N, C-alpha and C positions, 0 to 999 in steps of 0.2 A: 570804538569799545562799548556794548552796548547791553541790555537784558532784551532776551526775546518776547517780556510780556506786554502785547500792543494793548494799549489803552485807548477808548475813542473820546477824548477830547469834548465831549457834547457842544459843551458852551461856547466853544470858539469856532470851532470846523466843519458843524452839520450846515449845512444846503439850506435850510430853514432859515439858518440864523444872516444867511447872505444877502443885504441891500440890493434888491431887484435892480438890475442895469447899472449899479455901482462901480463894478469892475468884472474881469475876465479871468476865468481860469481856464488856461490852455494845455492839456496833457501833447506833450508833441514831442520830437526828437532834433539836437545839436551835431550838428558835421564835425568829429575829433578823430583825430589818429587815424582816419580813414573807414570810419566804422560811423555808427549812426549811435549817442547816445542819448537814454531816456532823459527826458525834462520837464519839468513842470514851470510855465510861464506864467505869475499873476499880475494884474495891471490894471490900471485905471482905465476910462474907457478914452481912445486914444482923443489928442488934440494937440496938433502940430504949432498950434498957437502956447500952448503950455506946457513946455517939457516938462516929465517927471525926473525925479534921481530913481537909483537901481542899487538893489540889496544884492548881490550871490550867493550865494549859502552853500556851505562844505559838510556835507553830515560826517559821521564817526566811523571807527573800526567797524565796521561789518554791519552800517546801517544801514538806511533808506535815504531818498530825498526827503521825504515827512517825517521820520523820526519821531515815531510812535504820534502822531497829531501836533509836535513841537515847531517844527517850521511851516507846517500849512497853519498852524494859527499863528504866527508872525508875519507870514506871506498875505492873510488876509488882515489885519492890524495894520501891517503896511499899508495895504491898497486901502484901506477905509483913510490915511492921511493923505494919500498922493503919489504913494512909492509905488515902483515896481519892482518885482523881486523875478531871481530864477533858480534853481535847483536841480541837480542831475542824479542818478545815480553811479556811484563809481565802479567799477567792475567786479564781477559777480555780486552784486549788491541789488537789491530790489529786482526791477525791470528788466537789470544789465542779461543781455546774454551770453558776457564773456565769463572767462574762467576768472577764479575769484586769485589765482597765478598773474594776472594782469592788474590785480590790487596794488599797486606801486606809488609810490609817491611821484615820480617824475609823469606817469600814466596820468594820475589826479590831477594835479598842477595843470598840464596842457589841457584837460576837461574842464576845468574852472574859468581858464583863459578862453576856450572855444564858448562857454556858456555864456561869459561876458561878452564876449563879441556878438554873440545870436543876439544877444539883448539891444545891445548899443547899436545895432544895427538898422532899430528903427526909430524914424524920423523925430518921435516925440519922447524919445529916452533921452535924455540931458547926458550926454558921455563924457562930462566932465563930473558930476556929481554921483562917485559910486561909491560905495561901500562893501564892506563882505562879516558874515557873519560865518564863524566855524561852531561847531561843537566837538571835543574831543579831540581827535585825531585831525576832525577838518578843521579845528582852533590851528593846529600847527601847520595846516595847510594854509591857512588865511593866514598866517605870520608867514611864512616863506614865500606867498605873492605878493605880500606887500613891497617886497625888495624885489620885485620885478616888474610890478605896473604901480600906476598913481591909485591910491583909494583914499576918497578923504575921510571915512571913518572907519573903524572895524570894531566887529564885537567878539571877543572869545568865552564861550561857551567850556567850562571845566578842560583846559587845554594842557593835553599830553604835548610839554613843550620845551621839555630839557634837550640841550645840541645831546648829538650820537641819541645814543641809546638808549638814556638814562632813565627816561621816563615812560620805558615800554618792559622795562625788563621784572617789575614786580608782574606785571598783568603776565608774563609768561612762563611765571613761576621762579622767578629768581636767576641769580646767575648764573647757577651750575645749569636750569633747565635751559635761559638763553641758550647757550654754550652749545647744550646737548641738539636742539633745534635748527641753531646755525648751522652744524656739522652736517646733520641730514641732510637739509637743504642744497648743501657744497657737494655732496656726494650724488644726490638724484635729482636736485633741481627744484624739487620742492619737500614740502614738510606738513603732516598732517599736522594741526594743532588745535586742541578742544578748547573751549573759552571755560571759563567758571560757569558759563552758563548753558552750556552742554551745546554750543553751534561748534560745527569743524569746521575750518579753514584750512586750507591750501597754501601758505604760504613759501612765497619761491624766493632764491637766492636771491633777486634783487630785493624783492621788500626788505633785506637784511641791512645789506649794503645800501638801498637808499638812505634807510633810517641812520644809518650809520655817520654816514657822510653830510646830513641835515644838521644846519644849526638856526632853529626857528630863534634863538634866546637872540642872538646876534643877529638876527634880521630885524626883529623886532625892535632893537636899539635905535636903529635906523628909520625908524618909522615915525614922520611927524604929524600924521593924520590926528583924530581924534579917536581914544579908545575908550574902550568900555571891557572890564575883566570880570567874569563875575563865573563865580565858584560853589558850591557847597561845602559848610562847614566841615561837614560829615564825610566826603565822597573816600572812600576806600579803592576806589577804581583807579585815579588820577588824584594822587593827595596835594591838599591844598597850598603844600609849599611849593607846588608846580605854578598854581596861580598867582603865588606871591612873589616867585621868581619873575614870572613876566612883569609883572607892577616894577619892580626894581631895576627890571632892565631895560624898560619905554621910558628912556630920561628925554626922550624930545617929542614926545606924544602930546598933545595940546588939544583940548583936555586930557586929560587922563582920571579915568573912574575905576574903581575898582566896589564892586560889589560883593558880598558874603550873603551869600543862602544860606540861612540860620538853621540847623539841623537838615541841610540838603545833602540827599548822596547824588553819585554821579549822575542817577537820573533825574535830578530836577522838580519832580514832580510828576515828570511824563512816564516813566517808566516803573514810577512804585505808585501810581493812584493817586495824586494828591494834588487836586484840582488846583486849591490856594497858592501853592506854591510855586505851580506851573502856571498858574496866573499873572506871580508876581514876576515872574521870568518874563514872561510874555511884554508884560505891561513895561517893565524899567529897560528891555530892548527896543522894543518900539520909540518909546519918549527920546531913549538916546541917538537913535538915527534920524528921527525927524527934526531934532534940534539939531543936527551935525550934519544934513546934507540939505 
């Protein structure tokens, strides 16, 4: 879930600010589901005698692996702290060559696992110190991923994370609109949905059934690693109550940190051109991951 306003967060992601030779930014592809998935792998200079932790990133619904500079900024900040990261474009997003009809939870979870496996295949990546960062729908994916794979630390930005379809009903226009869209997808295989920002997305029937059967709140209840839940106090796309519910469900996580970005919308400063807020989000995220990986 995202606004289509792309900003350039110059202070954090411009090439001129990159320390010479400190880390490597590799735009590559990752094999997954029999195809190649566009990916960006950012890591400190390789050193087999000093293995580095890894963070896997999952972007939001209809977003891209850079998230208007947000994920690119975090990747650079992590690399400067000696932490590698990998992020991919999900089906129908960014540089993906697939249709958006393939943008379903089951496919995205496979792609997350594939990107993790790709990065862990390098001998200088510490396979035991792996974290995950998810934004919005990506946070939902991150919660589900923690129940299938070991993650030492997880960061959830504005998590669209109610069990079943609950956290998506308002996004689709309310219960009546949801039922109408689902019925059309059942009849035709997919339905065109126009977001409030004007993006047209082809949602397949499997998008609906995957969402309905998923239980991210239940998944996070079993997660025992470090957890940071970060969301804006004024988020109108994914209500703050969903972030609070994640915190309430994460009874086994340690440490468990809730960070509320005061005045923050769903864009968390990146999609609404607020560099100070964006810096807060990047700094808090980077510090948490460094401390817990």
